[in-house]
N, C-alpha and C positions, 0 to 999 in steps of 0.2 A: 503494499499500499504506500502511496506517496505521501510525503511528509505534509504537503498541504491538505490531503484528505484528513489525515490524521488531526491536525489542527482544528479543521471543521468539526470532526466529532468531539474534539476536546471542548471547543467553544460552545457547543450544544449542551454538553454535560455541565459546563460551568453555569449556563443560565437556569438549570433545574433549580426548584426550591429547596431541595435537600442539601444542596452544595452552596447556596447562596450565602455569601458572607464568608466564604473560605476561597482562597486564591489557589486553585489546583494546577496553575500554569507556570508559576514561578520557575521552578526548576527545569522545565521541559526543554529549554534551549540546551542544557546539557546531557540530555538523554539521546541516545541513538533511536532509530526507528523501532526496533524490537521493545526496548524498555519504554519508548513512549506509548505504544500500543498495549503493552500490558499494564501501564498506569491508566490508560483511558478504560480499557476493559474492566479493571477494578471499579472505577466510578459507574460506568454504565451498568454494571451488575448490581451495585448498590441502589442506583435508581430504579432498575427493574425489580429488584426485591422490594422496595418501598411502594412501588406501584402496587405489587401484589397482596401486601398486607393491607392497603387502603382500598382494595378493589373488592372483588366478590367476597373474600373471606371475611372482611370485616363487616359486610352488610348481612352475613349469615347469622350473626350475633354470638359467634365463638369467641371465647376469651382467649388472651394470648397465652403462650405456653409457660411463661413465667408469672402468671397471675397468682396472687395469693388467695383469690376469691375462690 
């Protein structure tokens, strides 16, 4: 994947509410393409998991796994 495409994915992740207020782009200038892609995939996975938790599962009324109730 070209670096410009990686930066586009990174900018998209940076705009998500889960990452808002954090700068996930600072060290990317020092990363090679493989490390940058892994960095982006990490945040994309966090965002995807966040969406799943706040999606259909949350609407079903189930309690979180670590709930004391």
